[in-house]
N, C-alpha and C positions, 0 to 999 in steps of 0.2 A: 329385561325389565330393570329399570333404574329408578333413582329417587324421583325423577320427574313423573314417573308412572304412579307415584303415591297419591297424586291429587285425586284420582277417581277410584281408588282401591276400596274394596268392601270388606276385606278380611286379611289380617296380617298378625304376625307374632312379634312381641317385644321381649327380648331376652337380655338379662343383665349379666355382665361379665365383671367380676371384681378383680381389681389389681390393687397394689399398695397405695398409690397416690391418686388414682382416678377411678371413677365409675364409668363403665362403657355400656352402651345399650345397642343391641343389634335389632334392626327392623327387617323382618324377613316376610316375603310373600308366603301365603299358605295355599296349598293345593286343595282340591275338592275333598280329599280324605284327611286333611289336616297335616299333610307332609310339608316340611319347610322347603321353600325355594331359595333363590339367591338373596344376598343382602341387598336391600333397597336403600338403606341409609344406616349410618353408624353415628351414634350420639356419644359425646364425651363431656364429662364434667370433672373439674378438679375438685378434690375433696373439700378444700377449705372454702373455696369461693363458689361452690356449685349451686347454691340456692339462687344466685343472682342471674346466671346465664348458662344455658346448655346449647351447644351447636351440633347440628346434624350434618354429616358429611356424606358424599356420594357413595363411598365405599370404604373398605377397611384400611386403605392407605391414608385416609383422613387428610387429603390434600385439598379437596374441592368442597367448600361449605355450600349446602343447598337450602337450608332453612335453620332457624333457631328460635329459642324463646328467651326472654329476658324480663326481669322485674323492672317495673317503672321506677320504683323506689327501692333503695338498698335497705336491708334490715327492717322491712315493714311487714308485719305478720299478715296484714290485709292487702298486701300489694296485688296489683293487677299485673299479669304477665302478658306481654305482647309477643305474638308469633309473627315472624317476618320471613320473607323469602330471601334468596341469595343476594338480591339487590337492596335489602333493607325495607322493602315495601310491606306494610302490615297486611297479614292475611287472616288474622284472628286474635283472640285474646281469651284469657281465663283468669278467674280469681276464686279464692276459697272463701266460703261464707263461714266466718269463725263462730258466730253465735250458734248456727245450726250444727256446726261441726263438733261441738263439745260432746254430743252423744253419737252423732252419725255424720261422717265426713260428707260435706256438700260443696259442690263447685258450680260456678256459673261459667258457661262457655259461649262465646260469640264468634261467628265467622260469616263469610258471605252467604246471605240468605238463610242463616241458621242461628237460632238462639236456643240454648238448652240449659237445663239444670241437671247435674249429675249427683247421685247419692249412692252410698253403700247400699247394696241390695238387702242385706240382712242386718237388722238392728241387733240381733243376738250376737252375731259374729263381730259387729262393730264394738260392742261392749267387751266381749272376751278379748278382742285384739288390744284394747286399751289396758286390760288387766295383766296381760302376759306378753312380754317382749320376746320371750324365749321360743314360743311356738310360732312357726311361720304359717299362720292361718291363711287359707286362700280367701281373698276378699274380692268381691265383684262390684263393679260400678255400672250403673245404668244412667244414661243421659237421655232426657226426653224434652221435646219442644213444648211450647205452651198448650198445644192441643193434645198432649199426652202421647205423641208419636215418637217411637224410638229413633234416636239420632246416632247413638254410639254406645257400645258396651265394652268393658274391659274386664276380662275374667282371669284371675290369677290361678295358675295351675299349681298343684302340689309338687314342690321340688325344693331342693336346697338353694339353688340359684333361682332368683325370681324369673318367672316366665309368664307372660300374659298373652291371651288370645283376644285381639281387638276386632270387633265387628262394626261396620259402618253401613247399616241397612240402606240399600238403594244408592249408596255413594253420595248422599246429599251433603255430607260434611267433607270438606277438603281433607284428604288423607294425611296431609302434612300437619294440619292442625290436630287431627285425631292422634297422630304419632307423638306430637309434642305433649298433648294432654295425657296420653298413656304413660309416657316417661315421667311427667310431672307427678302423676298419681303415686308413682313409686318413689321418686327422688325427693318430693316435697311432703310426702305423707306424714312422716314422723309424728304420729298421734293425730 
């Protein structure tokens, strides 16, 4: 199983690896009992410039880029982020809804045949999370289409290093876009 298998995946884990100068995220397949499989993709962001672009590579060697996301405008809080495949072809986009996000983080997500809005599941957790940086509260996001059908969920597990379980019901959303969105929820969340 490799990064190209991400397109139709329905369940995977995103794990953050902290190093001095870069953040790395592992995308791993999940087995039926939640056991982690091989690395499907590896994302990397430099600490200083990370908000503008994150590239996903085929494996831990980080030689072959397979998809990425990038802000259309630099240093724009309301920027739209485009997700592109290895050739630079757009496969999706997402943006934060800043007005709604003051209380509860809200994102708009678009990809082939799918349009969805994602929100923090719990308003109570959302408020507590804003009051306390020190406690790594588990936060969960649910994305639904205009008919209220679930498109994607990202659930943060209790751990010192961030770990998320991402579910894409029915595989309607391209798993590469789901992986980009899941990493963005962590990397760009900062309040």
